[in-house]
C-alpha positions, 0 to 999 in steps of 0.5 A: 082907268080900268074896270073889272066886270063881274057877271054871274049866273046865280045859284043861291044868294043868302044873308052870308052873301049879302054880308060878305058882299058889303064887307068886300065892297068896303074893303075894295074902296078903303084898302085897295083904292077902288074908285067906284063899285056898283052891282045889280041883280035881275032874275038869276043874273048878277053884274058888278062893275068896279073902277080902278086907277091901276092894274096893280090895285086890281091884282092886290085886290084879287089876292086879298085873303078875304076876297079869295075866301069869297071867291071860293064860296061863290064857286061852291055855293052862290053861283052856277057860273061867273066870268070876270073881265078887266078892261081899260076905259078909253073914254066916257061921257055922261049927262047930269040933270040940273034942278 
């Protein structure tokens, strides 16, 4: 499994951003096989992590026309700076509380 980690310094987020982010999250899951997609914003920092089975899925997602348009808007409008890392998940663990 792979994770794509997106970290950004926010410039200005608006309703267009919110609409685009929701649309692209659904597209990643429904069309490209994204396993999970979580994002949070604190102050002027945003982080989003998506999980994928293959590098090919990530590559196809990166090349999607709507994703490319969103990247362009991110660079020109929404973000001051951003960084993307693609990492391979070596192992994981967790804890679930029972009721």
